C-alpha positions in Angstrom: 13.2 2.0 -1.6 9.0 2.9 -1.3 8.6 -0.6 1.0 11.0 0.4 3.5 9.6 3.5 3.9 6.3 2.7 4.3 7.0 -0.2 6.8 9.2 2.3 9.1 6.5 4.4 8.7 4.1 2.3 9.5 6.3 1.1 12.7 6.8 5.0 13.3 3.0 5.5 13.4 1.9 2.5 15.6 0.9 0.3 13.1 0.8 -2.9 15.4 1.7 -5.7 13.7 5.1 -6.4 12.3 5.5 -6.5 9.1 8.2 -7.8 7.1 9.1 -7.0 3.1 8.6 -10.3 2.3 5.1 -9.7 3.6 3.8 -8.1 -0.2 6.2 -10.5 -2.6 3.1 -12.6 -2.9 -0.6 -11.0 -2.5 -1.3 -10.8 0.8 -5.1 -9.1 0.9 -5.3 -9.7 5.0 -2.7 -7.4 6.0 -3.7 -4.6 2.9 -6.5 -4.5 3.9 -6.0 -4.2 7.7 -3.5 -1.8 7.0 -6.0 0.5 5.3 -8.9 0.1 8.0 -5.8 0.9 10.5 -5.5 4.0 8.5 -8.9 5.2 7.9 -9.9 4.4 12.0 -7.3 7.0 12.6 -10.0 9.7 11.4 -13.0 8.1 10.6 -13.7 5.5 13.8 -17.4 4.0 11.9 -16.6 5.0 8.7 -16.2 1.4 6.7 -17.2 -1.9 8.1 -14.1 -4.4 7.9 -15.7 -8.0 6.7 -13.4 -9.2 4.2 -14.5 -13.0 4.0 -15.9 -13.2 0.1 -15.1 -11.5 -2.8 -17.8 -9.1 -2.8 -17.3 -8.6 0.4 -13.3 -7.4 -0.4 -15.1 -5.6 -3.6 -17.5 -3.3 -1.1 -14.8 -3.0 1.5 -12.4 -1.2 -1.0 -14.8 1.0 -2.0 -15.6 2.0 1.0 -12.7 3.1 1.9 -12.1 4.4 -1.0 -15.0 6.7 -0.9 -14.0 7.4 2.9 -10.4 8.4 1.8 -12.1 10.8 -0.3 -14.7 12.6 1.2 -12.0 12.9 4.2 -8.3 13.3 2.8 -8.8 14.1 -0.8 -6.2 11.2 -1.3 -7.5 9.1 -4.5 -6.1 5.3 -4.9 -6.2 2.9 -7.3 -8.6 -0.3 -6.4 -7.6 -2.7 -8.5 -3.4 -2.4 -7.1 -5.0 -2.6 -3.9 -7.1 -5.6 -4.3 -3.7 -6.8 -5.9 -2.6 -6.3 -2.2 1.3 -7.1 -3.7 3.9 -4.6 -4.1 1.9 -2.1 -6.1 -0.6 -2.1 -3.4 2.4 -0.4 -1.2 2.3 2.6 -3.3 -1.0 2.8 -3.2 -1.1 3.1 1.0 2.2 5.2 1.0 0.1 7.8 -0.8 
């Protein structure tokens, strides 16, 4: 499954937090945003401000992260799926 492959890929890439298959059964924006921030910092260290306290902060974070991803890697992500922070977000992060 995509989820198992994603978890294994993150482990092999050295993501510092353990990820469980159950983390994405319910929305988990903190984990999705942390993974996205970790990915972006691997190639653009100061490109995104990681602040997700309010809904506006979360939207601003996703918009800036998406802009960096398009600029640096030409990868386009569905921000609605990322904001939902469930199993659908894993498919976007796996891109």
